[in-house]
N, C-alpha and C positions, 0 to 999 in steps of 0.2 A: 437483653440477651446478647452474648458475645457471638461474633461471626467473623469469618475470614473476609478480609478486605478485598475490594476489587483491584485487580492488577492486570494490566494489558500486556500479556506476554509477547505480543507481536512487535512491540517497539524496541525490544532488546536486540543486540547483536546476536548472531547465531550461537557463539560460544557462551555468551551470557545466558541465553535461553536454555542451553543444555545444562549449564551449572545450576540454574534455578530449578529445572525439572528434577535433576539428580537429588537435590536436597528435599524438594517437595515430596517426591516419591518415598524417601526415607522417613520423613515426618508423618506422612499420612498412613504409613504402614502401622503406626502405633494405635490407630483407631481399630478396635476389634469388633465393632458393631456388625452383625451379620448382614444388615441391610445396606451397609456401606461397601461390603466386600465385592459385590459384582462390578460396581463402577470403578473401584480401586484397581481391580484386576485388569480392566480395560485400559486404565491409565498406565499401569505398570507395563503392560504389553506394548502400548504405544511408545512409551519411553525407551524400552529395549529396542524397538525398531528404529527409533531416532538415533540411538547410540550406535547401532550397527551400520546405519546409513552413513553416519559421520566417519566411522572408521574405514568403511569401504571407499568412501569418496574423498578421503583425505581432508575432511572438513574440520576435524578436531586437531588443532596444532598443539605441539608440546609448548609448555610455558617457557617464556624467554628467561635467559639467565638472571636478569635482575630480580624477577619475581621468585625464582627458585632461591636465590640468595636471601631475599627478604623473608621468605618463609622459614629459612634456617635461623635467621635472627629471632623471629617470633618463637620458634621451637626452643631455642636456648634460653630465652627469657622466661618462658613458661617453666622449664625445668629448674631454672634458678629460683623462681618463686616457690615452686613445690619443695625444693630442697631447704629453703629458708624456713618455711612453715614446719617441716619435719624437725629441723634443728630446734626451733622454739618450742615444739611440743615437749621436749625433754629439758626445758629451762628450769633452773632451780627455784625461780619465783612461781608459786602455784597460780597466781593471778594471770601472769603472762602466758604460762603453759595452757591455761584454760582458754585464753583468747586464741592461741594457736590451734587448739583442739576444735574450736568453733569454726575457724577458717578452714581447717581440714575437711569439715563436713561439707562446706561449700565446694571445695575442690573436688571431692569425691562425687558430688552430684553431677558434675559435668564430665567425669571420666578423664581419659587421656586424649586431649584434642589433637596432639601432634601426630596421632595415628590416622586422622581423618583426611578426606580429600581437601584440597586447598581451600575452596570456597566455604565448605562446611566447617573447617577448622576456624576460619576467620569469624564465622558466625557464632560458634561456641565461645571463642575467646571474648568476643564482644559482650555476650550475655554474662559470662563469668566475671568480667571486669565490672559490669554494672552492679552485679550482686555484691561483689567485694566492696565497691564504693558505698553501697547502701549499708553494708555491715559496719563500715567505718563510722557511721553516724551515731546519733543518740539512741541509747537502749531504753526500753521500758522497765528494766530491772530496778528493783528497789534495794538490792543488796549493796551495802556500803563498801564491800570488798571487791566488787566487780568493776573492771575497767569498762566504762560506758561510752567513751568518746576517743577519737584518734586511735582506734585499735590497730590500724595498719602500721602506723608509726611505732606503736608500742612493741610490736613484734618485728619491726624493721623490714616490712614488706611494702611500705608505701612507695618507695622508689621503684621497686620491681613492678608494681601495678601501674604506676604512671608511665614508665618506659614501655611496658607491654601494650598499654593503650595507644601510645603514640606510634609504635611500630606496626601494630595491627591496622591502624588507620592508614599508614603508609603503604602497607601491603595491598589493601583494597584500592587505594588510589593508583598504584602501579598496575593492578589487574585491570582497572577500568581504562586507563590510558592505553595499555597495550591492545585491548580490544578495539579501542577507537582507531588506533593506528594500523592495526592488522586485521581488519574485518575479513572473515573467512569467505571463501567462494561458496556460493549456494548452488548446488546442482539441483536438477529436477527431483531426484530421489530424496535428497535431504530436505528440500523445501516441502515436499508432500509429507514426509515423516514428521517434520517439525509441526506442520499444521495439524496433523492428527494428534500429536502429543498436546498441543495447545488446546484443542477441542476437548480431549479427554480430561485434561486438567480442569477446565471450566465445569465440566459435568461432575467431576469429583467434588469440587468446591460447592457446587449447587446442592448436591446430595448431602454433604456433611453439614452445611448451614441449615438445610431443611430438617435434618435429624435433631440438630441442636435446638431449633425452634419448637419442634413437636415434643421432644423429650426433656427439654431443659439442657443447659450447656455444661452441666457438671461433668459428665462422662467424656466430653469432647474439648474441654477448655485447654488442656495441655497442648493438644494438636493445633487448636485455633491460635493460641498465643505464639506457638513456634512458627506457624505459617505467617502470622502478621509481622513477626520480627524479621523473617526472611523478606517479606514484601517491602517493609520499611527500608531495609538495607538496600535492596535492589532499586527502589524508587529514588533513594538518595544518590546512588551512583548515576542513575539516568539524569537526574536533575543537575548534578555537577557537570556532567558531560555536555548537557544542553547549554548551561551557562557559559562553559568554556568555549563552545562553538560560537555562541552569540557574541561573546567578547572578541573572539578572533575575527569574526566577520566585521564587527564594528571597527576594529583596529585597521583591517585591510581597507575598509571604505574610507576611513579618515586619512590613512597614509596615501591613498590613491587620489585624493583631492589635490588640485593644483594650488600652489601657494598664492596667497592674496597679494 
């Protein structure tokens, strides 16, 4: 049985925690089970209170210019990828046009990520890239006329996908570094609001996992998978920051030792 992974929301920086809750609230809203609705509404209300507390207390800072610039880079790459697929859909070779049509189906599945909030956009792009990379592989089709390998190169989007993957990873790295360098001030009100949101999140996860265990995970699998993708991404950011901090401490200790 699939279930949402354990994630300790308390260890993230405040802005990271807010971004996590923002995406989690949006993903959990997709669960329409009536037995989940009450705990979800409590979570949504706690998130809204957290949001308001940050705004009133000045706790939610505007993103720094390098992050804004990097987001623009990712937006342009996505639009270029989308445009190339559109061009190839009208290609004179039916086999290549069909590959482009199949790629379009994948793009449509994720909608327009450039209209989403920063962290959510990066998450959608990450998932989109993974699916396009899987699409590039071997097909189970037995048709001799169908292109079954190297599809991305066949319609000239392999470079777009590779560059988008690199720049999306760079955006997430910049976002994590900025949070590490500019941890926001935690007032009493924002601390209490965040704690309430964290508690409400755990209650929502507990209820959704319980429903999946009792009823089977078929009706909940999309939400569970989306949440686990979010958790994996956040965990990677936290691990990278911890490693960087440990390396920095080690370097400082080494440089501080007297010469032999």
